N, C-alpha and C positions, 0 to 999 in steps of 0.2 A: 061571762067573766069581764071584770072591769078592764079598761084599756091599759092601765098602768101595771096590771098583773100579767099581761100577755107576753110571753117570752118568744122571741124570734127564733125561727129554725136555724138561722145563720149566725146567731149571736156568738157561738163558739167556733166558728170556722177558723181553722188553724193554718197558717202558712207552712208548707213543707218544702224545704230547699233540698234539691238533690245533691249528691256528691259531685265533686269536680269532674269525674269521668262521664257523668251524664249531661254536662254542660258543653256549650260551644266555647272552646278555649283558644288562646293564643291568636286572637284577632287584633286588629289595629284600629282603634277608635280614638278620635280626638275630642276636643272641647269646642262646641259650635255655638255661636251666638245667633240662634234662630228661634222662631216661634213654634217650630214643630217638635215632635216627640222623638225624632231621630231613629225610630224603629216602627215597623208595622208588621202585621201578621194576617194571613188568610187561613183557610182551612188546610192548605197544603204547604205554604211557604212562609218564611220570615225574611224581611228585608231591613237593612240598616246601613247607615253611613259608614264609609270605609276610609281609613287613613286620616291624616290630620287636616288635610284641606277639605275633606268631605265631599269632593266632586264626584266620587265613584260610589256605587251602591253594591253591597254584597247581598246575594239572594241564596238562601239555603233551605232545604226541606225543614218542615216544622219540627220533626222529631229527630233532627240531626244532632250529633254530639261529637266530642273529641277535638283533637288539635286541628287547626286549619293552617294551610300553607299561605305564605305571602303571595304566591303566584296563582291562587285560586281564581276561577273565572269570575268576572265582575261586570257590572253595567257601567261602561265608560261613555257617558252621553252628555255630560255637562262640563263647562269650562270653569265653573265656580262652585261654591258650596251648595249642596242640596239642602234646601231649607225645610222641606216637608215631603212625605211620601205616604201613599195610601193604596190599599188594594180594593178592587171592586167587590161589593157584597154579593154579586151574582156571578162572579168569575174569579176563581182562585188564582188564575195566572195573569190577570190584567192589573198592571201596576202603573200608578201615576206618580211622577216626581216633579217637584218644583225646585227652582234654583235661583241663586242670586244673579245668574246670567240672563234673567228676564224671560226664561222659557219654561214651559210646562211640556213634559214629554210622556207619552204613553208607551209602555213596554208590554210585550207578551212573553211570559215565562213558559218554556216548554213543559210538557207534562213530567218529563224526567228531570227537570231542573236545568240549571245552567251547566252545559258541558264545555262551553267555550265562552270567552268574553263577548259581550254584545256592545255595539256602538251605534247601531242603526235602530231608532225607535219606530213604533208603528205610526205614531202621529206626533206632530209638534205644534204647539200653540204659543204665540208670542204675546207679551204684555207691553210692548212698545216702550222699551228702555226703562221699565220699572221693575224693580226687584220683586219677585214673586215670594210671598210670605207663607201662604197656606194653600192646600189643595185637598180635594176630596171628591167623593161620589155622592150622588143623591140617594137617599135611603129607599125610595120606592120606584123611581123611574130608571129603567135600564138604559145605559148609554148617556146619562146626563152627568156632567162633571162641573164642579165649581172651583174657582181659585180666587185668591185675593192678592192684590199688589198695591202697596201704598193705601189710598182710600178707595180703591176700586174693587167692586164685586163683579165677577164675570161668570157666565154660564156657557158651557160648550156642549154641543151635540156631537158625540163620537161617531154616529152613523154618517153624518154629513161632513164632519171635521170642520165645523164652522162655529163661530161665536154667535150665540142667539140672544144674549142679554149682557148689558154692561151698565154699571151705575157708579158715579164718582161723588156721591153726596157725603161720604165720610170725610170730615175735615183733617183727620190724622191717619196714621198707619193702623190698619186693622190687624190686631194681634191674635185674634182667635175667632172661629166661626163654628156653629153647630146647628144641624137641622133638627127639627122636631121629628119624632119617629114616623109620623104620617106623611112627612115631606111637604107640609103646607107652608111653613114659614121657617125663617132662619134667624138665629140669635148671633150677634156679633159683639165683641169687646174691642174698644178702640183706645189709642194712646191718649185721646183727649179726656180720659177718665170716665167715659160714658159707656153704657151698654144699650144696645138697640135691638128691636124686633124688626126684621126685614122680610118683606113679602115681594118677590120679584114680579108676581103677576098682578099686583094691585094697580088700580087706575090712579094716575098721578104719581106722587112720591112713594117709592117702595118702603120708606122708613115709617113704620106704623107707631112705634113707641120708643121713647128715649128716657133714660133715667141715669142719674149720677151713680157711679159705682165706686171702686176702690180709688182712694185719693192720692195714690202714688203713681209717678210716671213709669215705674218699673212694669215689667210684663204682667199681663193678666190673662186668664183663660176662662172660657165659658163652655158649658155643656148643658144640653137640654135633657131634662130628667124624663126620658122615654116619651110617652104619649100624654104626660101630665101637662098641666098649665103652669109648670114651674121650671125655672132655670137655676143653675148653680154656677157661681163664678168664684175664682180664686185670684188673689192678688195681694197687695200691700196697702196698709192704711198710711196716713200722713206721718206716723211715727215709725214707719217701715216694719210694722208687725205684720206677719202673714195672716190673711183673712180668708174665710170661706163665707159667702153670702148666698142665701136662697131667696128667690123672688117669685112671686105669683104674678103672672102677666095680667091678671084681672085687677090687681092693685100694684101696678108696676113700680111706682115711685117709692113705696115703703117696703123695705126688706122684711121678709118673713122671719129670717133667722140670720144672725151674724155671729160667727165664731172666730175668735182670735186665737192663734196657735202659739207662735214663738217669733223670735226676731232673727231667724236664719235668713240668709240671702238667696237660697235656692228657689227657683221658680216652681210652684206647685203645678204638677200635671194631673188633672182630674180624670180618672178612668171610671166610668159608670156603667153598671149592668142593669138595664131596666127590668129584667126578669126577676131578679132577687133584691133590687134596690141596694146593692152593695157598691160602695164608693171607695176607690183607692186613690190616695194622694201620695204621689212620688215626686219629691223635690229634686231638681237638677243639682247635683253635687252633694245631696244628702246620702246618708248611709241607712236611713230608715224609710219604710213604706207604711203609711198609716192606712188602716182599714176602718171605715165608718159605715153605718147602716142608716139610710135615709127613711124617715117616717113622715106621714102626712099630718101628724099631730105633735105637740110639744113632747119631747125636746128636739124633735126634727132630726138631730144628728146624734147617733149612739156610737160611741167608740168601741171598736173591737180589738183583736189582738194585733200588735204591732210587730212588723218584721224588721230586724236589724241585720245588716250584712255589708255588702260591698258598696262603694260609692256609685251612685246612679248617674249615668249619662243620658238615659232615655228609658221609656217604658211604654207598654201597650198591652191590651187584652187580646186573648185568643178567642176566635169565634166559638160559640157554644156547641156547634156541631162537631168540633174537634176535641171536646173534653172527654175524659174517661169517666163516664157516668156510672159505671159499675164499681168505681172506687169512691163514689160520693164527692167527686171533684166538681165544685160548683163554679169555680173560676180559675183561670190561669193567667198570671202576669209574667210577661217576658221582660226581664230587667237587663238593660244594656249597660255594661260597665266599660272600663277602658280596655279590657282584654278578654271579656267573657260575655256570653248571653246566658242568663240564668233563668230557667223556667220555674217559677214559684207556683206551686199548686195549693189552692185553698180548698181544704177538705173539711167536710162537716163530720164530726165524730159520730159514729153509729156503732151499735153492738156487733153488727155483721155487715159485710160488704158482698154477700153472696146474692142478694136480691137487688132489684132496681127500686130505689126510693122515689116514688112518684111525687111525694110531697115536696121534694127539693127541686124538682124540675117542672115548672109550669111550661105550657106551650110557648115556644120561642119563635121569633121571626124566621121565616123560611128563606130559601135561596132561589126562589123563582118569582117573577113578576110579569104581569101582562101589560104594564104601562111603559111607554117609551117617552123620550124627551119631548117630541112635538106635541103629543097628546097632553102631557103634563102642562106645558107652557100655554096650551089653549084652555086650561081650566079644569082638566080632568083630574080627579083624585081617586086613587084606588090603593087600599092597603095591601101590603105583602101578606099572602096567606101564612098562617101559623103552621108550625110543624111540631111533632112530639119527639122528645128525646128518648122515649122508651125503646130499648133495643128490640122488644117483641114486635114493635110496629115498624121496624126498619129492616130492610132486606138482608143486611149483613150484620145485624146485631149492633154491638157497641163499637164497631170499627168507625173511624172518622169518615165523614161525608165530604168528599173532595169533588169539586166541580171544575171541569176543563171544557172549554167551549171553542178552542181554536184561537187563531189570531184575530186582529181587528177586521181584516177583510172578510173572514168567515162570518163574523158577527153581522157585518153589513149585508152579506149575501143572504143570510138567514132572514133578515128583515125584508129584503126585496122579494124573496120567495114567499114570505108570509103575505105580503101585500098582493102579489100576483095571485096567490091562492084565494085570498079574500075576494078579489075581483071576479074570479071564475065561478065562485059559488053562487053569485047573484043575490046575495043577502046584503042590502044596503045598510041595514041596522048594525051589521057586524064589520063594516069596512074599517072603522077606526080602532077596532079592538084587536090587540095583538095576542096571539096564542101560539107561541113557538112550540108549545108542548105537543100539539097535534103532529107537527112535523117529525118530532122525535118518536112519538108513538108509532107513526107509520114505519119509521126505520126499524124500530124494535120488532114490529110484527113481521116484516119481511125477512128478518135475519134471525128470528127467535132469540132476540137479544133483549134482556131485561135491564132496567136501570139498577145500578148497584147502590145500595144504601138509600134507596128512595123511600119516601113516606107515602103510604097508601091511604092515609086518612081522607084525603080529598076524593080519592076514587070511591071510597065507601059512602061518602056524604052525598055526592052528586048522583051516584048510581048510573053513570053513563058508560056506554060501551061503544067503541069505534072500530071500524074495519078499514082495511086498506082502500077499498073502493070508495069509502066515504071521505077519505083524507085527500087523495090526489089521483089523477089519472095514472094508468099503468106505465106509460112511457116515461113520464116525469118521475114516477115512483122508482122505477128501476135505475134511472140515471142518478137520482139522489142516493139510492142505496149504494151504488158503486162508489160515488164520491165519499160517502160516509165511511165505508169500509177502508178505502185507501187513505183517508185522512186520520181517522180516530182509532181504528182497531189495531191491536197488536197481532203478531203472527199466529199465536196460539188461538186467539179468538176467531181469526179468519178461518183457520182450519176447522174449528168446531162448527162454525156457521156453515161452511161448505159441506161438511159431512152430514149435518142435520138437513140441509136443503136437499141433498140427494136422496135421503131416506124418507123425505116427506113431500115428494113432488105432488102426490095426489091431493094432499091437504092444501097445497098452494093453489092448485087449479080450481078447486071448489071453494068459493069465498064463504068463509064462516066467521062468526063473531068470536073474538077473543077478548079476554080481560087484560087490560093493560094498566100499568102503574102510571098515574098522572101526577105523581108527586114531584116531578122535576120538569123544567122547561128546556133543559139542555142535557147533554151527556154527563153522567155522573160516574166517576171512576173511584174505586176504593183502593186502599193501600194493598190489598192482597185478598186472596180467597178465590172460590170457585163460583161459576155462574150456575147456581142451583135454581131449579124452577119448581114451583109448586102448582099442582093442577088446580087446586081450589082457589089459589090467590090469597089465602089466609095464612097466618103465621101463628105457631103455637108459642106460648110464653116461654121465657128462658128457664132452663132447668139448672139448678145449682150444681156446680161441680163438687165432687167429694173432696174432703180435706186432704191436703198433701201430707206425705210422710216427712220425716226429717230430711231426707235426701231429695225432697221436691219431686218424687216420682208419683205418677198417677196410675190407678188400676187400668188394666188393659181394656180397650174398647170392646164392647160386645159385638159379636159378629152375627147375632141372631137376626132372623128375617123380620122379627117384630119391630126392630128399630129401623126406620126408613131414613136413609141418608139423602133423600132427594131434596129435603128442605134444610137449608143451613141455618138452624136456629142458633141464636146467640148463646154462648156458654160463658156464664160469669166466672170470673177468676175466684180461686179459693180465698179464704179469709187471710188477709195480710194485716200487718201492723202499719201504723202511719209512717214509720220511718222507712219501711220497705216499699213505699208506693213508687218511688223511683229507684230502680236497681241499676247501679253502674255497669256498663258493659266493659268487662275486663279483657275480652278477646276481640276477635273480628266482629264485624257487623253481622247480626243474625241473618241466616239464610232465609229468603222468602221465595215462594214459588207460586205460580198461578196454575200449575198443572197437577198439584197434589203429590208429586213424586218426591216426597221428603224422606231422605234416608238418614241414618244415624250419623254418617260422616258429614253430611251437609250441615246438620244442626250443631254438632259438637266438634267440628274440625278446628284445629289450631294451626295457624300458618307456620310452616316449617322453615327453619333457618336455612338460607341459601348456603350451600357448601357442605351441609351435613348430609350423610348418605341415607337414602330412604329407598325402599324396595319399589321397583316398578316392573318386576318380572311378570306379575299377573296382567300388566298392561300388554306386554308383548304376546301373551297367550291368547288374547282376544283379537279377533280379526276386525272388529269394528271400531278402530281407534282413529281419530283424526284430530289434528291440532286446530282449535278454533279460538279466535280472539275473544277474550272475556268482555261481555258487553258492559260498558260503563265502568270498567275497572281501571284503576290507575296503573301506570307503567311501573311495576315493581319487579322483584327478582324471583317471583313465583310464576311458573307456567301453569295455566289451567288446561287440563286435558279432559275431554268429554269421552266417557266410556259407555258405549251402548250395549247394555246387557241383553241376554237372551230372554225368552219368554218365561223361563222357569222362575225368574225373580220379579216378574211383573206384579205390581200391587193388585189387590182385589179391585174389581170394577163393579160398581153398583148397577142396578137395573137401568138407570137412565143414562148410562154411558159415561158417568163421571168417575174418575179414579178415586179410590179410597186411600186415605192417609195410612201409612204404615203404623202398626202398633208398636209398643215398646219392645215386646219380645222379638218382633221381626227386625227392628233396628239393632237389637243386641246381637242377633245371629249374624247379620251382615257385618257388624263391627268385629265380631270374633273371627269370622272367616278372613277378613282383611288383615287382622292382626296376626293370625297364624301364617298366612302366606308371606307377610312382611317379615315375620320372625325367621322363617326358613330361608329367606333370600339373603341373609347376611353372611353365608358361608364363604362366598367368594370375595368379600369386601375386606377392606383394611380392618384388622381387629382392633386397632386403637380406637377408631371412631365407633366401632360396634360395641366395645366395652363402655365407652362413654354413654352410649344410648342404652346400655344394659339390655340390649337385644329386644327392646320393646318400644314401639312408638307411643303407647299410651303413657309411658313413664318419662317421656322426654319433656323436661321442664325448660323454662326460659333460662334458668341458671346454667343448665347443662349445655344448652345451645350456645349461650354466650361463651362458656368455657371452650367449646369447640372452636368458636371464632378466634379466641385469644391464642389457643394452641396453634391454629393455622396461621396466625399473623405475628407470631413472636419474632421471627426473623425478617419480617417485612419492614422496610424503612422507606416510607414515601416522602420524597422531598417536598411534595406539594399535596395537600389534601384534595381528594377528588370525590366526586359523587359516584354512586353506583351506576354502572352502565345500564340504562333502561333497555328492556327487551323489546324488540320490534316484533309486534304480533302481525305477521304477514301471512297471506294465503299461500305464499310460495313455500312455506314450511309444511304445507298439507300435502301428503302423498295421496294421489287419486286412488279411489277404491277400484278394485277389479269388478268386471261385470257380474260375476257370480256373487261377489260380496254385496253388491248393490241389490241384487234380486233377493238375497237372503235377508237383507235388512228390511226391504219393503214387505217381505212376507211375514215378518215377526213384529210384534209390538215391543217397542224398545223402552228402556228406562234409562234416564240420563243420570249419571253419577259423576261428581266432580271430585278429583283428588288433587293435592298439591305435590308437585315434584320439584325439588331444588335443581338449579341449573347445573350444579356440580355433578349430580347423579345422572342427569341427561347426557352430559359429555362422556361420563364413564360408560353409559350404555351405547353411546355412539362408537366408542373405541372397541367395545366388545362385539359390535355388530348386531346387538339386540335393540335396534332403534324402535321397534314396535310401531312401525309406520311413520316414525319421525324422520324427516329428510334433512340431511346435512346441508348447511348453507354457509354463506360467508360470515355469518354472525357467530360461528363457533368460537372464534378467538375472543369475542366479547363475552361469551359464557365463561370461558376459562379465566379471563381477566377479572370478571366480576366475582368469581368464586374465591379469589385470593385477596379480596378487599380487607381492610382493617376493620376491627370491631366498631370503630367510631363512625364509619361510613354507613353502617346498618343500624346501629342503635343511637345515632345522633353524633354530631361532631364533638369530640372530646379534646379540649385544649390542654396542653401541658401546664398552662398558667391559669387553668380554671379555678383552682383553689389558692390563688395568691393571697398573701397575708401582709397587711400593713402593720408595722410595729413602730410606735414612737420611741425615740431614744430615752435613755435614763435621764432622770431629772438633773443629774450632775452635768449633762451635756446641753442643757437649756440655757438660753439667755433670757433673764427675767427682768421684771421691773421696767418694761417698756412703757412709755407714756407719750402723750401728745402726738399720737399717730394721725396723719392727715386723712381726712375723709373726702377731700375735694379733688382727688385725682380723676381725670377723665376716664370714660369707659374703655377707650382704646388702649390705655396703659394697664399693664398687669399689676402695677402697684407694689411689686416686691421682686427683687432680683438677688440671686446669690451665685457665687462661684466657690471654688474649693477652699478659698482663704477667707473671704469676708462677704457680708451681705449689705445691701443698700436699702434703707427704709425712708420714705418721705415723712416729714414732720409737718404738723399744722403750724399756722401762723404766717405772717408776712415774710417775704424774702425768698421763698422757694427753697426751703432747707431740706437736705438729704443727710440722714445720719448713716455713718459707716461703722459697723460692728465687726470685730475680729472673731472668727470662729474658733481660733485657738485660745481665746480667753472667755469661756462660758461662765455663767454664774449670774448673780444679782448685780444689776447696774447700780452705781452709786447715785444718790439723789443729787439734784443740781442740774446744771446746764449740760446737755449732751453735745459733744463735739460733732459738727456737721459741716456740710458744704453749702455755702450761701450763694445762691444763683442770682438773686436780685429780681427775678420775675417768677411768675407762676410756672410750676413744672407741668409739662404735658406728657413727657415720657422719658425714660432713662433705661440704659442697658450696659452691662459689662461687656468689654471686649472679650470674645471667646478665646483669643490667643494670648491675652495679656491680662492677668488677674489684678493688675494695679491700675488699669485704665478704665474710666467710667465716662460714658457719653450721656449728656443731659440735654433734652430739648425743651425750650421755653416757649411761652406764648408770644414772645416778640419775634419769633422766627429765627432765633440764634441757637446753635448747638454748641454747648460748652464741653470741652474735653478736660477731664480731671485726671491727675496722676496721684495715686495714693502711695505714700511712702511705706516702706516695710515697717511693720509695727502698728500701722493704723494712724488715725487722727488723734492728736492730743488736745487740739483746740479748734474752734470754728475758723474757717478760712473762706475767703471770697475771691481768691485769685486762681483762676483755672490755668491749666497748662496751654490751652489754646481755645480760640473761638472761631466758629464757622457761621457766617451769615448766610443761611441756607435759603430762606424765603422771606417775603415781605409780609406774610400773614402767619397766623398760628400754625404750629406743626402738630399733625395728628400723632405720628409715631416715628420711631427710628428703628432700623434693623441693620445689624452687621452681617456681612457675607459669611456663609458657613465654611468656606474653603480658602478664600483669598484674604490676605492680610490688608488692613488699611482701606477697606472698601465699606462705605457707609451709605445707607439708603434713608431718605427722608420723604415723608408724605405730608402735604400741607392742605390748608383750607382752600387754597386756590385750585384744588383738584388736580395737582400735578405731583409726580414722583420724580425725585432727582437722585442720581448716584454720584458719590463724591470719592475722591482719592485723598484720604487723610494725610498721606505722605507729602503731598503738594498743596492740600487744602483747595483743590480746584474741582469744578463740576465737570463730569464726564458724559453723563447721559441724562435725558429728561423723557419721561413717559407721560402720555396724555390718553384721553379717551374716556375718562370718568365724567359722569354727569351729576354726581351727588357726592356726599361725604364718603370717604374711603375708610372702611372699618379696619382692615388688616391686610398685611402682605406677608407672604411666606416664600422662602427660597426652596427650590427643588433640591433633593439630595446631591445631584450632580453639580449644582451651582450655576447651571446655564439658564434656567427658566425661573420665573416668578409668578405667583398667583395672587390675585387680589379679590376681595369681596367688598361690595359697595352697597350703599344705602338704597340705590336704585334697584336692588334685587338681582344684580348680575354678578357672575363670577367671570373674571378675565385672566387669561394666561398671556404673559409677556415673554419675549426674548429680548432683553434690554439692549444687547450689543448689536442687534440686527434691525429692530423696528421700534419706533416710538409708540405705535398703536398695538393693541392686543392681537395676537395671532389666533386665539380662540376665545369664544364668549358663550356663556350659557346662563340659565336661570339659577339663582341662588335662593337663600331664605327670603321669604316675603315679609317677615317682620322688620320693623325699622328701629328696633331698640339697640341693635348691635350684633356683631358676628365675629367669628374667628375662622381662620383657615390654616390648614397644614397639609403636607404631602405624606403619602403612605406607600408601602410596598414598592420601594425603590423608584418612586416617582411615577408609577403607573396609575395611581389613584389619588384623589384629593378628598380630604375630609373637611367638612364645613360645619360649624356649630352656629346656631342662631335661634330665631323665634319664628313661629307661624303667625297666622293672622289673629289668633286669639291669645297671643303672648305665651304660648306653650313652648318650652325649650326643646330643641330637637338636634339630632346629629344626623347628617346626611353624608353619604359616600357617593362620589362621582368617578366615572372613568375619565382620566386626564385627557383622553383623546376625544371624548364625546360628552360635552357638558350640557346637552339639551335638557336632560332630566336626571335626577339622582337614581342610582341603582337601588338604594334602600334608605329609609329614614326611620330612625329610632326616636321615640318621644320619651321625655323624662318627666317633667312636671311643669307647673306654672310658677315661675319665680322671676323677679325683675333682674337678677344678676346674670351677666353674660358668662357662658360656659367658656373657660380658658382651657385649650387642649395642650397636651404634651404627648408626643408620639415617640415610643421606643422602637426603633427600626429593627433591632435584633430579635425582639420577642413579638413584634407587631402588636404591641399593647398600647392602647390609647387611654390616657388618664384625662378626665375632664372634671372640672369643679368651677365654682363661681365664688366671688367675694360674698361673704356672709353665709356660705354653706357650711355644713358639717359633714358632708358625704363626698368622698372622692369616687366618682363613677369610673369603672374599669371595663374596657371592651377590647376584644381582639378583632382586628381588621383583616379580613380574608379576601381572596380573589374569586370566591364563588359564593353563591347565595348561602345565607342571607347577608353576607358581607360585613355585618356588624353582629358579633357574638358577645353577649354579656358575660362578664367574669364576676368574681366575688368582689363586691364593692366594699370599700373601706369607710367605716363610719367613725369619725373622730368624737372625742368627748366634749369638744367645745367648737365654737364657730371660728373659722379662719378668715383672714383678710387677704391672704395671698399664698401662692405655692410656687416654688422654684426648684427645678431638678438639676442635678449635677451630671457631668459627663460620665461615660461608662467606665473609665479607668479608675474612678473613685468608689466603685462598688466593691463590697467585700464578697468576692465570689466563693471564698472558702465557706461562708455561711449561706450560700445559695442566694445571695442578694443580687437581684438583677436590675434594681433601680433604687436610687437614693435621692431624697428631696429634703428641702427645708420648708417648714410651714410657719407662717406668720399669724399669730393670734392677736387679740387686743393687748396683751401684756407680755407675751413670750415669743421666742423663736425656737422651734423644736425641730430636731432632725427626725426624719421619717424614712423607714427602711421597708422596701417591698421584697419579700422573699417567696420562694416556692417550697412547700414541704417536701422533703425527700428523706428516704430511709438511710441511704448511704451518703450522708452529707460530708463524710471525710474524703470523698472522692470528688474530683473536678467534674461537674455535670456538663460535659461537652455538648449534650443535646440541648441545653438551655443557653449556653454561651458559645455561639459560633464566633469565628473571627470577626472583630468589629472594626468599623472605620475609625480612623484617627481624626477626631473632630476637635481635639484640645490643642492642636498645633497646626499652623498654616500649611496648606499643601502647595500654594503658589503665591506669588506676590501680586500686588495690585496692578503693577505694570504688565505682568504676563496675562492677567485675567482680562484687562481692558484690551489687550492685543489679541484676544481669543486664543491664547495658547493654553488650552484646557488640559488638565491633568487629573486623573481620578485619585481620590484619597486612598492612601495605602491602608491595609488592614493589618491588625495585630491580634494575636491570641491573648486572651485574658488568663490563661492557665498559669498558676503560680509555680515556681520552681520546686521540684521534689514532690509534686502532687500527682497521683495517678489519675487517669481519666476513667470515667464510668464505662465507656465502650470497650476499653482494653481489659477490664476485669470481667465484664459480663460474658458468659460462655454461650456460644451458639448451641442450641439443643441438637444433640446427635440425631441424625436421621436413620431410620431402620433400613439399612441396605446390606446386602450380602457381602459386597466387596467394598470395605471402607477405604481402600486405597485407590478407588476409581478416580480417574483424573477430573471428573466433573464436580467433585466436591472440593477440589483445590487444596489438597494436602491434609496432613494429620495434625492432631493436637500436640502441644508441647509435652515433654516428659513430665514437667512439673505439674501441669494440669491433670494429666492422667493419674499420677501418684496421689495427688490431693483428692481426686474424686474417689479413688479406691479406698483411701483411708476413711473418708466420710461414709461410704457404703458399709464398710466393716464395723464402724462405730455404731451406726444406726441399727444394723442387723443384730448386733450383740445385745441391744437393749429392747428389742421388740420380739414379741411372740408371734411366730409364723404358723398360720393354719390355713388350710384350704376349705374348711367347712364354712358354709354360709348360714346366716341366721334363719333363712326361710326353709332350710332343710329340716328343721325341727318342727315346723308348723304343719298342722293338719289341713289337708286340702279337701276338695269336694270332688265327687264323681263327675265324669264328663256328661252323663245323662242329666244331671241336675241343672247344668247350664242351658240345656235345650228346653227346659220347661218354661 
């Protein structure tokens, strides 16, 4: 067939995006100016930059999903942004990170993942005060790592932890590097617009070829197209169009293909799969991922299906051995967004997915190599052996192949043992040849331990068999076996190996030849399954599973002797549609077991709500109960109990001693028995909760459990939101077993079954004395306290202001026809100020004009000259006196503060005569601030980096503050009026006590961006909120503990915008409003004193851009309309009132839960003389409740509690006669309109016989 008519098998590969539940969600990722991809993946883990600075790295299992906590374990090893990160192709737990702090660090990820944060790397390499740009591993030599910094290429040997090569011949920064698949040469792209072929082992200059590449100075990327003679680069041309260029190194100066895409600014990250020739182009900041197929003939690049979704922060490919080959998944792209990691599966459409499609999966590069760094540098070349992805040729079918080889010291020891073994064999021709595989073959022989998911193709091809005697001497063999078991094997594997060793001592004494899998050079662990052994060493091809029914149930497994379970053959999944390739997990993480004791409750258990009653009487009847801590479980409100069953429920055991999985009917029987016992145990419980559960655990839905929480927490009023009390899983809670119980357990084969018991039920059992082996401890109070938590603490924090609503005022209340607004106001000035009577707006033009508009006269302004205050100099800042609505202070660039007095009725004509002038500084003034409690106290901050406090009554200076080293961005008074906080351009936050010290009393790190910042106090002065920018100009909000300013408690990122976020904090509702000049969105957050400290609320989006926002004091809010905050908004042509309310049903009542007594901030608490004399006085509080309006708390009835003696003194009295009569009338009225019947709907339904359930 002619070339142009040949259709590619991967032409129609379609991207399949899982639902949000199957993605990693709620992560914190910033925008990084680096040359890396910001994310990397191995066969077991994924790693990506964390937080906005990017100095930390998050590492998660590859198949992980769900919401992630802000306090999850991280890699904290760098002091600056991590620029690049890569996993070793021969070790899934070996990670290399490069950073702007000039260091490269090697990390070892444990087999179970990160259980705690790591800060100590395995090795550190320095680039001598040069920022490291890229890092990676050699594709064929084990333990060989490369990195680039500026124009330097360096190679490091991990076994000796030394630099073995360095070259500085690149004239500019190296932006990207890629090895050829055989590891012989390296391709680099440089900022000098050239691409080079680099051979570190060449005599003379290592640069072999040089050619001009993309003609833009923006970033470019290079990738070698597998083992071909071609490379591919992405970049920009002179017109800033994005380009893709393919070059043949045999004709390097002439591009083989040039493809121009678009004019977008995102850097294209090329991801190439050499097995399928599939190329993925993901642009940073783009919402699309392009798929192209590369051919060796014209047109060279064939476009495939394009994926459009979230904005991309980074992307990488998953190794081929981790793909779902039985679903025709040919590639998987991990897309990193600002808050998610999305696994995008590229699936080739086929009629059926029940069989392995060998035509889609050519042999791929394996995971073992016999070449080390020293041998490669001496000129040795050796390709990595290929492996097949056919599940029939893999030990555990289509399960992912995961490689764990210990930490870096174990890797070095393996190399030393290999060299020592080579010396003792006396074969000089094999001295330099590395074969770690023999070491592991010996270990597997001694322990009857086979490699999991190994590939046996190499074993069949070479036809070699090895024995323990041929591998190593007996003494060294036994010592290595012991170290291997202690280091790598889990407890269940050790027990199996020990039992097997006792039953086969004779076989060990007589040396015989055994067949071993030589498909791996190190230990390979799978994600689950049994260690099944085959006598012949061959594997049968996978048998298709039958089609599932509508309920996804499978026919029962055959128990006939004809089907041998000794070989765990792969079982392909039944046919599924493309959309169901990724199924979201709606419940807990699926149970996995390495022992095969999978029960129905394990697979289908749903976590029970703490506080709801569940039966554990069957636990008490069993004598083999012990409390054990859940391995790897998070501290939650569910206690895991292991119940060791008797021999009658033991699963069937096959002939080779391996437990057999339970069939569907056996799981159903166990489930029914547990349900019956649970149903019968509700007799002694509270009938209210039993009715809510409808006497059946299987019918308990999340809605019912939440209703239980709400009923239990109706009368609970927590002054401060708290987190659930975590259970301490201690061995002190385990009651030791009696000797006869221990003997009985040793004599019987046990089956482990896990059930969930809420802590409320445990406490009830404690009180009844049926602890079932549970020992009372000092944490009993914590149990009872946790059981009375509000719904919000279990299902997430629920704020009363979560659904706040912003409503602009009617058009009749607007001031329209504004014109000539000034755009030259400095960033330290908010640009717009309002009080309850009038607003001040700066106007453009010379003279420093400020227009004053009366709020009592809304409407369209007349054309002509607007009456204004003429200051004579450029305006730097202005502010209304908080205690005098007629006094305005204006700071000018000549260092003078002018005090204006506005007559009642407003301005009628322009005026240039202020009421007073204050020569504050000899230089420009940044900003001015009035004191929040004391009258006539003004603060000024100047370009001379000093802050002065003035008494306006006498026009004299009282205090001067120093300690700043750069421009002062903002100052904020604490609510008590004693302290002040500043944020500076030098990246520091300082806290002052002006009347006691001129220097700061506390100092900490603030925003690193230099564009500007704002600061305010929160939560009665215990916390400080700071808004600013990070290093990549992304706007962020940080919360600090006012006593510990070393690091923020949490940082929330918004977007990339040049405008400074101006905060306003409402102390009564703890609501933070932030917005910037030129924005159209007012962001709303609640500041709390517990994690995450910044809780997003409903943001308000305006219909037009605003130039300023100014809030009024609390006494001007319309509390009758549930208005808790009021502001005025300045746009280009109008001034609009803006009201923030909370939706409430009973709005005719005073919502006293939303409006606590508020501090009086609209009148002075003390005079300037008293304040400067340190005669402090707290601001009085006043209730906002209007006269004649009833409160919500007085109307709400406390639900009656079911007690026999209602007049018991512990309930504090009876209801009023009015409430009792009103309740009786309502009951009579409802009863008269409702039909009452005790008959249930299910009474008329036909059931089934009991014996039918047993079939």
